[in-house]
Steps between C-alpha positions, in 0.01 A plus 500: 500500500655358184246253372245510214211233505418329172182526305188564717669458829535774769700547827300628786620635833248432779378811692536479875171429681387724791625400843225665682122500454287816484398444861869506612556123549847382400503193285781251585710345224349159557156627424583689180414370158714576191373805329328465164594835382826604336695734277639383154872546489565334160293383208556302179425617148169317466330179409607347162204371293510185270560718197797665665357840597564648836199615704608770736437471875203697658724578807822686526784557745384696792138389494354389838316167437287240676572128457371171629613350833708226342594677173855507365824343609711645785854601394786676671716767325771679675356380838154635442189291446295538187221318317526412141171434330314521169283788409199258527563466880428870542135566629506881458697822509447739792465853379 
């Protein structure tokens, strides 16, 4: 991918949700919800303050993150779907 988000924006690739429950029941596509977990594939430099300083992001490329159900804007790059969102939209980092 050849894109660099500006400022405090990041690009997240959604992780695939399980297609089978722990009990062995297969979940059809019509019943699946969009996953709220993803991996950061690109990140900007950081947030610019009013006095011109750049505050570095708390997350980095490769981090596995949780985000809100309606967070971000869906974009397509090279035929793949991604989410572009601000760092504020991230709820937490999965370690």
